[in-house]
N, C-alpha and C positions, 0 to 999 in steps of 0.2 A: 204721620209717617213713622214707621216702626224703627226702633233700634237706633236712637241717637247714641253716640258713643260715650256720652257722659254729661255732667252738668254743663250745659252750653246754651241759648237763644232767648201791645206789640206793634211796633213800627219797624220797617226796614230803615237802616241808618247808614248813610255814607260815612266813611271815616274822615272824609274831608269836611263835611258839614254835620256836626253833632250838636249844634247849639240848642236844639229842641229838648235835649235831655240834660242841659246844664253843663255840658262840656265845652270848653272854649274852642272856638274855631281856629284851626291851625293855619297859619299863613304860609303860602308857598314862597320859597326864596331860592334864588340861584337858578341855574339851568338844569334841564332834565339830563340825567346821566345816560350814557349810551348803553350801559349794562342793565338792560331791562329784564331782569330775572328775579322772580320771587320764589322762595323756598318755603313750603308750607307742609305742616304735618297733618295728614288726614286722620291718622289714628288707627287705621285698620286696613287690611287687604279687602278691596271690593269683592263682594260675592259674585258679581257679574257686571259686565259692561253692556249688556243688552237692555235698553230702556224698558222693553216689554216685561222683563223679569225682575227688575229692580224693586226692592222694598224699603231700603234704608237710606239714611241721609249720607252715609259714606258713599254709596253709589250715586245718589242724586247730585252730590257736589261735583263729581267727575262728569256726569251727564250734562250738567248745566254749562260746562266749559266746552264740551264736544258737540252739543246739539242745541237747537233752538226750536221752540214750539211756535204756535200761531202768535202768542204774545209773550212778553218778557216783563218781569216786574222792575220798576225803577226804585230809586232811593226813598221815595215817599209811599211805597207800598201800593202803587197803582199799576194795573196791567197796561203796558205800552205796546205799540206795534212791534212784532217780532218778524216772523216770516209773513204774517198777515200785515199788509200795509194799512188796511182799514177793514171795518166790518159794519154790518147793519143787523140790528135785532128787531124783529117784527113787533108790532104793538102788543100782541098777546104774549110776547116773551118766549115763543116756541121755536121760531125759525131764525137761525144765525147764518148769515151769509158773509163769508170771509173772502176778501180780495187779496190774493197773494202777490207779493212783490217779485221782481226778477232776482231770484236767489239761486245759488249754486251749491251743490254738494262739494265736498273736499276733493272729489275726483273730477270735478268739472261738469257733471251732469246737472241739468236744471232741476230745481225742487218744484214739484208740481202738486196740484190738488189730489191727484191720484196717489201720490206718495203718502199723503195723510190718510186717505181712505184705506189704502192697503195696510198701513201701520195700525190703524185703529181696529180694523177687522182681524188683523193678526193677534192683537191683544185679546180680542173677544173669542177667537177660535179656541174651543175647549182643549185642543191638542197643545196649545202654547202653555197652558196651565199658569196663566198670569194671576198672581195673588191680588193684583190691583185692577183686575178686569172690571170690578164693580164700580170703579170711578167713571166708567162710560155708561153706566146704567141709566143716566139721565137721558140718553139718546133713545129715541123710539126704536124698538125692536132689538136693542142691544142685549138686554138681560135674557130675552128669549133665545137668542142665538148662542150666548155663552152657556146657558143651561141646557142646551140641546132641544129646546122646544120651538126653535125657529131656525131660519137660514140666514146666511150672510146677506142675501138679497133683501131681507126684511129690515136690515139696519138702515136707518134714515140718515146716511152719510153719502152725499152725492158729489162727485167731481163734475161740475157743470161744464167746465172747460179746464185748460191747464192752470188757470189762475183763479178759479172760482170754486170754493168749497161751500156746500150748503148742508147744514146740520139741523135736523128737526128733533126737538125734545118732546118727551111724553108729558111733561108738565113744566111750568116756569121754574127756573133754577138760577137765581141771581149769581150764584157762585161758579156757574159753568164757564164764564169767560176767563176768569182767573185760573181755573183748572186746566185750561189749554196750555198753560205754561209748565204744567207738571210733567215729570219725566215719562210717565206711562203714556201720555198723549203726544210725546215728541215723535217726529217722523223718523223712519229709517229708510234707507235707499232700497227700493223694492228689487231692483236688478241685482244688487249685491247680495241681499238676503236670500233671494230665490236661487241664485247660483251657488252660494256657499252658506249653508246653515250655521256653520261655526265662525262666521265672519267676525264676531265680536271678541274672539279669543286671542287675536294676534294683531299687532299694529300694521302688519303687511296688508291685511284685508279690511282694515277698519275704515269705514267711510262715515263722516258726520257732516253736519251743516252749521256747526257752531263756531265761536270765535277762535277755537284752538283745534289742533290736530294731535292725535295720539302718536307720539314718536317712539317711545319705548315703554315696556311694562316689565320691570324686574320684580317678579312676584315676591310679596312680603317684604319688599325693600323700597322700591321707588317707581313712580309713574312719571314720565316726562312728557309734557305737552309743549307744542310750539305754535306760534301764530299761524292761523289758517288764511292764506292769501286769497282764497275763494269765498270767504265769509262776506256777506252782502255789505256789512259795515266794517270792513277790515281797517279802514282809516281811523276808526275809533279805538281800535285795539292797540295799546301801547307796549304791552309786554311781548318780548321775543320768546320767552321761555317761562314755563311754570313747572317747577319741580315739586312733585307731590310725594312726600315721604309717608310710609305706611307703618309707623312705629306705634305699637299698642301701649308701651310703657310710658306713662307721663313723666317719670323722673328722667328717663333717657332723652325724651324730647326736650325737656326743660334744660338739661345740661347742654344739649346741642344749641339751643337758643342762646344760652349764656355765653357759649364759646363762639358764637357768630356763624354757626353752620345752618341755622334755621332763622327765618324772618318772621314767622307767624305760627304760633301754637295756641291751641285751646287747652282748657283744663289745667290751669296752673296747679301743681301739687299743693294740697291743702296746707301743708306745713310752711309753704312759701308765700301764701296769700298775704299774711300779715306784714311780711317784709316788702312785698311788691305793691301793695294796694295804693300807695301814694306816688308811685312812679308814673311818668307820662306814658310809658308804653303798656301799662296795665289797663285794659278797658273792660268794663262790665256793662253789658247791654241787657235790655229787657228780653224776656223769652215767653213763648206761648206753649211751652211743652211741660210734660210731666214725667217724673221718675216713678216707675211702677214695678210691681211684681205680678206676673200672670200666675193664675192657679190652673193646673190641669184638672178640670172638673170631671174627667173621665176616670180618674184614679182615686181609690179610697185612701184616706178618709176625706179627700178634698172634694168629693162629690156632695158633701154636706155643707149647705150654706152656714150652718152654725159653726162648723170648724173654720171655714174661711173667714167669717166675721170675728171669731175668737183670735185668729192670727192677726187680723187687721187692728183689733182694738187693744192688743197687748203690747204695742210698741210705742215709744216716745219719739214722735217726729221732731219736736222742737229740739231735743237733745242731739238728734242726727244732724240737723242743719246748723246748729250752733257749734258742735264739737267735732263733727266729721267733715262735712262739705265746706262750711265756713265762708261761703261766697255770697250770702244774703238770700238764699232760697227760702220759699214760704212752705210751711207744712201743708199738706194736701189732705182734705177730708172729703173730696169730691173728685169726679172724673175730669170735667172740663176745666182748664186753667182760667185764670183771669186774663182779660185782654180782648175778648171777643165781644163786638158790639151787638146788643140785643135790639134789632130793628123791629118796628119803626121808631121806637123810643131811643134816644141816645143814652142808653144804659149799658152796663156791663153784664153779660150773661151770668157770670159767676156771682157777682154781687146781688143780682136779682134772685138767683136760685139759692143763695146762701152757700156757705162753705162748711156745713156741719151735717153731713148725712149720717155720720157715726161719731162716737166719742171714744177717746182713749181711756179705758177703764179696765185695769187688770183684774179686779174682782168680778166684774160682769163677764169678762172674757173667760175666766175660769169656770163660771157658771154655765156659759154656752158650751164649753168643751165637755163639761160633765154631762150636760143634757145630750150631747152627741155620743156619749158612751165612753168618755175618757176622763174620769174624775182624777184631778191632780196630775193629769198626763199619763195615768196608768193605762198600759196597753196601746198607747199611741205608736204607730209604726215609725221607723226612722226614715224620714223623707230627706230629699236632697234639694238644695237651692243652687241653681246654676247661674253663672254670670260670665260675661265676656271679660277676659283678663285685663284688669285695669286696677290701679292702686285705690282709686276712690271707690270703685264698686266693691273691692275686697273689704275695705274698712267699713263701709256701710253694711255689707253682709255680715261681717263679724259682730258689729254692734247689735244688729237685729237678732242674730243667732243667740247672743247672750241674753237679750230681752225675752226671747221665747223660752229660753232655759229657765230663767229666774221667775218669770211671770206665769208660765203655763206648765213648767216641769217637763218639757219635751226637748228632744235632741234633733236638730236639723243639720245635716252634713252640708258642707260647702264644696262646690265644684267649679273652679275657674276654668274657662275653656277658650281656646283660640277662636277668633271671630267667626271664621267660616264654619267651624265645627259647631259652635254655639248657635249660629243662625240656622244651620241645617237641622240640628236637634230641636230647636224651637219650632221651626216650620212643620216638622214631622210629629210634634207633640211628644217628643221623646224627653220628657222632663216631668218633675213634680211641681216645682216652683221655679220660675225663671225671671230674672231681672231683665228689664227693658226700659226704653224711654219711648214716649209717643209724642211726635211733633206734628203740627198741622200741615196739610197739603195745600190748604187755601184758608182764607180768613172768614170762616163760618163755623159755628159749633158742630155742624154736621160732620166735619172732618174727624171729630172724635166719636160722635154718636153712631155712625153707621158701621163702625168697626165690629160691633157685637151682634150684627144680624146673624140669624141662624145660617150656618154654612158659609158665612162670609170668608173671603180669601185671607183676611188678616185676623179673623177670629180664631186664634190659636189656643183657646181655652176649652173648646168643646161644649161651651155653655149655649143653651138655647132657651128662649122664652117667647111664647106667642104674643103675649101682651106687649113686650118690648118691640117685636117685629111690627106689630100693628101700629104702634105709636110712631115709629120711624117712617112707615108707609104713609101715615097721615101727614107727617111733616114734609115728606117729599112729594106729596100729591096735591099740595095747595100753593098758590101764589100769595096767600095772605100771611105776611110775616108774623103777625101776632099769633095766629094759630100754629105756625111752624114752631115758634119759640115755646109756646105752651106745651106742645106735644113733646118737644125735646126735653124740657124740664121734667115732665112726667116720666119719660123714658129713663132719664138719669136716676130718678128716685128708685125705679125698678132695678136698675143695674146695681146701685149701691146697696140695696137691700139684699140682693142675691150675692154680691161680691165675687164675681169671677176674676176680678182684677183688684189689686190692692194699691191705691195711690199712696205715694210716700211724700213727695214734695214737688212743688212747681219750680222750674228752672230759672236761673239767670245765666247769662252767657259771659263767662270770663275768658279773656284772650290776652295774649302777649303779642303785640304787633309793633314792629320797629317804626319809629316816628317818620322815617323817610318813605314808608310804604303808604301810598295814598290811593283813593278811588275804589277801594274794596267795599262791596256791599255785604254786610253781615245780616242776613235775613232771619226772621222768626219762624220760617217754615220752608220745607222742601230741600234746602241745602244748607251747608255750614257757611259757605261764602261764595260770592259771585265775583269772579276776577275779570269780567269783560272790560271794565274801565279802569283796572288797576294800573298803577305805574310806580316807578322808583324815582324819587326826587334826586 
């Protein structure tokens, strides 16, 4: 998933039970307080609250509170029954039959199989322009409809009755079940959406089916959610209110946490990590995400792989993680992070593929730049690096700016931008170089690999490579996991040789969470946090 707000997230870990990572289990004492309110800083204004149009973890975090898909992940990273009470997968892995429970929308309407069919077809409708429509391409007929080569009737999603949804895939895809928890595949209320196309812009018209309701949305300030009495498992929801703050400045959020006005913040300011790292409320979790810089390959001189590789090879990643981010991140020399299981063998995809697709070598980088026509940086145009306004991103950008100046003799301007402007410019490819983060949507390397398909909704680099496309098609067209992994490793080698994206480091997830806040799931993908089972001691 695109645009994590900073160094943050592999296993899902309950804050109550963290013994698997060497953190002592906290014992619950006393009685539960009646003031069941958690105040959390999301870090940015959501670009949209329409699941079909969401792309970032900022939006996904809110969606996970307001909606629920067919499944929902638990604390052990396993898909559990959500709106689907049960399901059956055919022996050939192609037909998924979901049996829906008796669930309601927040307005009291029943949640039906037709709601899911309507919602998925809405995502695939070319007029919706969903960047994540390709996540449904596993379904037979979905890609054809989305690309204008087929019709909605060709999409193999059928509402057999109000409680039975049948989905036929074009090839076996073990990741599909977990993907039904992802925001793009969450249902929307078809009557509400049909009557009011702008339903998602105001709490007055907003209808969801998740554990919380949208109460207020004070733009660029705060979103307030309250418990949804119509949620099918409302008895499991202990919070009465979730206050989501939209502060982009880490220092401001940290100050509010210290003064008791926030209960949960991510991205501890780097200068404070050394002071907080031994405190009980400072939690660092594993992550399956990467900090990256996109290159706009449609703009000169970034249309040259030699230039892109020179930029990637001329920076010191170890210095960045040791002196700038300081939370234990790993330098990245490949695209897919550590933490993805390489099936059928119980191996790590990154360890099997290696983590050295390129080396940091300033002299070699200068040679590449000279071969591209810019010896010593002479004649190199002044490009701009954009990033969403955040202290950690600014310091990282400044460090890299100086490395490029010293090692390549080039000047790169810096452009911090407010979240929504930054997101819009990135989506429109209105940038030269753009900071971002990519987190997984499900626990399979394909969640990273299919990003760079030619014309893909999240391929915001303009890069295209037929060999790469062919390898991803091979991986998606077979049920043999050995062949899948081999094809993805080969595709990653092509990607890193062409370098439309520059990996910087693999994340860890640093958080400040008050000790009396329990039951929150901090996942490695999809969202920053799941508050369904959270409570205040």
